[in-house]
C-alpha positions as CSV (number, residue, x, y, z in Angstrom):
1,M,-3.5,-45.9,43.0
2,K,-3.1,-48.0,46.2
3,K,-5.6,-47.8,48.8
4,T,-2.9,-47.6,51.5
5,A,-1.3,-44.7,49.8
6,K,-4.4,-42.6,50.5
7,E,-3.6,-39.3,52.9
8,I,-6.1,-37.6,54.8
9,I,-5.2,-33.9,55.2
10,R,-5.9,-32.3,58.4
11,Y,-7.0,-28.6,58.5
12,Y,-6.0,-27.6,62.1
13,N,-6.1,-24.0,61.9
14,I,-8.3,-23.2,58.9
15,H,-11.1,-25.2,57.3
16,G,-9.7,-26.4,54.0
17,V,-6.3,-24.7,53.9
18,S,-2.9,-26.1,55.5
19,L,0.7,-24.8,55.3
20,T,3.7,-26.6,56.1
21,E,7.0,-24.5,56.3
22,S,9.6,-25.6,59.0
23,H,8.5,-29.1,59.5
24,A,8.4,-30.6,55.8
25,P,9.7,-34.0,55.6
26,V,12.7,-35.1,54.3
27,K,11.4,-38.2,52.6
28,F,7.7,-39.2,52.1
29,P,6.6,-42.1,50.4
30,S,4.5,-42.4,47.5
31,H,0.7,-41.1,48.4
32,W,-2.3,-39.3,47.1
33,H,-4.8,-37.0,48.9
34,N,-7.9,-34.9,47.6
35,A,-6.3,-31.9,48.4
36,A,-4.1,-29.9,46.0
37,E,-0.8,-29.2,46.7
38,F,1.8,-26.1,45.7
39,S,5.2,-26.0,46.7
40,L,8.0,-23.3,47.1
41,I,11.2,-24.6,46.3
42,I,13.8,-23.0,48.8
43,K,17.0,-24.8,48.7
44,D,18.8,-27.0,46.2
45,G,18.9,-30.9,46.4
46,C,14.8,-31.2,46.4
47,R,13.6,-34.2,44.4
48,Y,9.9,-35.4,43.7
49,R,8.0,-37.8,42.1
50,I,4.6,-36.9,40.3
51,G,3.1,-39.7,38.7
52,D,5.8,-41.5,36.7
53,T,7.9,-38.0,36.6
54,V,11.0,-37.1,38.8
55,Y,11.3,-33.6,39.2
56,S,14.4,-31.7,40.6
57,P,13.2,-28.3,40.9
58,E,15.6,-25.4,41.7
59,P,15.2,-22.8,44.1
60,G,12.3,-20.2,43.3
61,D,10.7,-22.8,41.3
62,I,6.9,-23.6,41.8
63,L,6.0,-27.4,42.1
64,L,2.2,-28.2,41.5
65,V,0.5,-31.3,42.6
66,W,-3.2,-31.3,41.7
67,P,-6.0,-33.5,43.7
68,R,-5.7,-37.2,43.8
69,E,-2.5,-37.4,42.1
70,L,0.0,-40.0,43.0
71,H,3.2,-38.0,44.4
72,E,6.4,-38.9,46.6
73,T,9.0,-36.6,48.1
74,L,12.2,-38.5,47.0
75,F,14.3,-35.9,49.2
76,S,14.0,-32.5,50.5
77,P,16.9,-31.0,52.9
78,E,15.6,-29.5,56.1
79,G,13.9,-26.2,55.2
80,G,13.9,-26.8,51.6
81,S,10.6,-26.2,50.6
82,M,7.4,-24.4,52.0
83,F,4.1,-25.8,50.6
84,V,0.3,-25.0,51.1
85,Q,-2.4,-27.7,50.6
86,F,-5.9,-26.6,50.0
87,T,-9.5,-28.6,49.5
88,S,-10.2,-29.9,46.1
89,G,-13.6,-28.2,46.3
90,L,-11.7,-24.6,45.7
91,L,-10.8,-26.2,42.0
92,E,-14.5,-28.2,41.6
93,N,-16.9,-25.9,42.6
94,N,-15.5,-23.0,40.2
95,T,-16.8,-23.6,36.3
96,D,-13.9,-21.4,34.9
97,L,-11.5,-23.9,36.7
98,V,-13.1,-27.3,35.9
99,A,-13.3,-26.1,32.7
100,A,-9.5,-25.7,32.3
101,S,-9.1,-28.7,34.6
102,G,-7.5,-30.8,31.6
103,F,-4.7,-28.3,30.9
104,L,-4.2,-27.3,34.5
105,K,-3.4,-30.9,35.6
106,E,-0.9,-31.2,32.9
107,C,1.4,-28.2,34.6
108,H,3.4,-29.4,37.5
109,L,6.5,-27.1,37.3
110,I,6.7,-23.5,37.0
111,S,10.2,-22.7,36.5
112,V,12.0,-19.4,37.7
113,K,14.3,-19.6,34.8
114,K,11.6,-20.0,32.1
115,E,8.9,-17.9,33.6
116,P,10.6,-15.4,36.1
117,D,7.7,-13.3,36.4
118,L,5.0,-15.8,36.8
119,A,7.2,-17.7,39.5
120,G,7.9,-14.7,41.2
121,Q,4.0,-13.3,41.4
122,L,3.4,-17.2,42.7
123,T,6.1,-16.9,45.4
124,A,4.7,-13.6,46.6
125,L,1.4,-15.2,47.0
126,L,2.7,-18.1,48.8
127,Y,4.3,-15.9,51.2
128,R,1.4,-13.8,51.9
129,I,-0.6,-16.9,52.3
130,R,1.8,-17.8,55.1
131,D,1.6,-14.5,56.7
132,T,-2.1,-14.5,56.6
133,Y,-2.3,-18.1,57.8
134,N,-0.2,-17.4,60.8
135,N,-2.3,-14.3,61.5
136,K,-5.2,-14.4,64.2
137,Q,-7.1,-11.7,62.5
138,Y,-10.7,-12.0,61.4
139,F,-11.6,-13.8,58.0
140,I,-8.0,-15.6,57.6
141,E,-10.0,-18.5,55.9
142,T,-11.6,-16.1,53.4
143,K,-8.1,-14.4,53.0
144,C,-6.2,-17.4,52.3
145,K,-8.7,-18.8,49.9
146,L,-8.8,-15.6,47.8
147,L,-5.1,-15.8,47.7
148,I,-5.0,-19.4,46.6
149,Y,-7.6,-18.3,43.9
150,D,-5.3,-15.4,42.9
151,M,-2.5,-18.3,42.3
152,L,-5.1,-20.4,40.4
153,M,-5.9,-17.8,38.0
154,L,-2.4,-16.8,37.4
155,I,-1.6,-20.5,36.6
156,G,-4.8,-20.9,34.7
157,E,-4.0,-18.0,32.3
158,Y,-0.6,-19.4,32.0
159,V,-1.5,-22.8,30.8
160,M,-4.6,-21.5,28.6
161,Q,-2.1,-19.1,26.6
162,E,0.1,-21.9,26.1
163,H,-2.6,-24.0,24.8
164,R,-3.8,-21.0,22.6
165,E,-0.3,-21.1,21.2
166,Q,-0.2,-24.8,20.4
167,I,-3.5,-25.0,18.8
168,G,-3.7,-21.8,17.1
169,T,-5.7,-18.7,17.8
170,E,-8.4,-19.4,15.0
171,N,-9.2,-22.6,17.1
172,F,-9.2,-21.1,20.3
173,S,-12.0,-18.5,20.5
174,D,-13.9,-16.8,23.2
175,K,-17.1,-18.5,21.8
176,S,-15.6,-22.1,22.0
177,W,-14.9,-21.2,25.6
178,D,-18.1,-19.7,26.3
179,Y,-19.5,-23.1,25.0
180,I,-17.4,-25.2,27.3
181,R,-18.0,-23.2,30.5
182,A,-21.9,-23.6,29.7
183,A,-21.6,-27.4,29.4
184,C,-19.7,-27.5,32.7
185,S,-22.3,-25.1,34.3
186,Y,-25.0,-27.5,33.1
187,V,-23.4,-30.8,34.3
188,A,-22.9,-28.8,37.7
189,D,-26.8,-28.3,37.7
190,H,-27.8,-31.6,36.4
191,S,-25.4,-34.2,37.2
192,S,-27.5,-36.0,39.7
193,E,-30.0,-36.4,36.8
194,D,-29.7,-39.1,33.9
195,I,-28.1,-36.7,31.6
196,S,-26.0,-37.6,28.5
197,Q,-23.6,-35.9,25.8
198,A,-26.3,-35.5,23.6
199,D,-28.4,-33.8,26.3
200,A,-25.4,-31.2,27.1
201,A,-24.9,-30.3,23.5
202,A,-28.4,-29.9,22.9
203,Q,-28.6,-27.6,25.7
204,I,-26.0,-25.2,24.3
205,G,-26.8,-25.3,20.6
206,L,-24.3,-27.9,19.3
207,S,-24.3,-31.2,17.4
208,P,-23.0,-33.9,19.2
209,Y,-20.3,-34.6,17.1
210,Y,-19.1,-31.0,17.4
211,F,-19.6,-30.8,21.2
212,S,-17.6,-34.1,21.8
213,K,-14.8,-32.8,19.6
214,L,-14.7,-29.5,21.5
215,F,-15.0,-30.7,25.0
216,N,-12.3,-33.2,24.3
217,E,-10.0,-30.3,23.0
218,Y,-10.5,-28.1,26.0
219,T,-10.9,-30.3,28.8
220,Q,-8.6,-33.1,27.7
221,M,-11.0,-35.7,28.5
222,T,-14.4,-37.0,27.4
223,F,-18.0,-36.1,28.5
224,P,-18.7,-39.1,30.0
225,A,-15.4,-39.4,32.1
226,Y,-16.0,-35.5,33.4
227,L,-19.5,-36.3,34.3
228,A,-18.3,-39.4,36.2
229,G,-16.0,-37.4,38.0
230,I,-18.2,-34.8,39.0
231,R,-20.6,-37.5,40.1
232,V,-17.9,-39.1,42.1
233,Q,-16.8,-35.5,43.7
234,N,-20.4,-35.4,44.6
235,A,-20.5,-38.7,46.2
236,I,-17.5,-38.1,48.0
237,N,-19.2,-35.1,49.8
238,M,-22.1,-37.3,50.7
239,L,-20.3,-40.2,52.1
240,A,-19.0,-37.6,54.8
241,N,-22.5,-37.9,56.0
242,D,-23.6,-41.1,58.0
243,R,-27.1,-40.2,57.5
244,Y,-26.9,-41.7,53.8
245,S,-26.0,-45.1,52.9
246,I,-23.7,-45.9,50.3
247,T,-26.4,-47.0,48.2
248,D,-28.1,-43.7,48.8
249,C,-24.7,-41.8,47.7
250,A,-24.6,-43.6,44.5
251,F,-28.3,-42.8,43.3
252,M,-28.3,-39.1,44.8
253,S,-24.9,-38.4,43.0
254,G,-26.4,-39.6,39.4
255,F,-25.0,-42.9,39.2
256,Q,-27.8,-45.4,37.8
257,S,-26.4,-48.7,39.7
258,T,-24.2,-49.3,42.7
259,T,-21.9,-51.5,40.4
260,T,-21.3,-48.6,38.0
261,F,-20.9,-46.6,40.9
262,N,-18.3,-48.8,43.1
263,K,-16.2,-49.4,39.8
264,I,-15.9,-45.8,38.7
265,F,-15.4,-44.6,42.3
266,R,-12.5,-47.0,43.0
267,E,-10.8,-46.0,39.6
268,T,-11.1,-42.4,40.4
269,T,-9.8,-42.5,44.1
270,G,-8.0,-46.0,44.3
271,C,-10.5,-47.2,47.1
272,T,-13.9,-48.4,47.3
273,P,-16.9,-45.8,49.1
274,R,-16.9,-48.1,51.7
275,E,-13.2,-47.9,52.4
276,Y,-13.2,-44.1,51.6
277,R,-15.9,-43.6,54.5
278,K,-13.5,-45.5,57.0
279,L,-10.7,-43.3,56.1
280,H,-12.7,-40.2,56.4
281,K,-13.8,-41.2,59.8
282,Q,-10.2,-42.1,60.7
283,G,-9.5,-38.7,59.8
284,R,-11.8,-36.9,61.6
């Protein structure tokens, strides 16, 4: 990622949720942000790039951009789409979604032709989010986030079912899923400590070899990469607080050296911790 491509999402009406309907840009250069972005395609002619793939979605399709993914609006006619952006915390503070994150992040397009029921349900939820977002009743933040969780649950069930069909039911058991959730929960509680893959395996009662194989299969990432990602997210939250030095953020989030912290942080976010803190201040 290029550090100049970082975008700070400003949540004006609701903390952690932003909705754009009538003022979606016709074109927007390649960029990334910590928020997720779900778009409902309304008109023909839309073209987007996510990573290295170009999408030409049709009206009724749902386009999914996950946190910190490089993406670009190549062209969108006026009123061509409506999209909601929401804080990555909704994903990263939920063990179920974290455990399924490897599969979720492989899903970028829900086609109304291929999956009409799912696309229809997601469309209805997006419109409910829009109506709630523009309403001045009490608890609109909570209502919007609950609707977003409804969307995430539908998408999650869809991608996990696809995965079950790919690897076979015999290799995709409820027990295995429980192991992964338990491991993710263990990491969430102990990521600031000096823990290892062997510690996590022992905690849930598996051999290191089998745990490594199972974790890779379900999350599509290695345990060290997953642990590093959680620590980076924790550091991002700490960097928003000027009371902590960058060194404090490194060690409090679980990194054993500032050199490792700076390297992994830059690989994950595209900028150094110092640059991220500066960007956060500018966004504020």
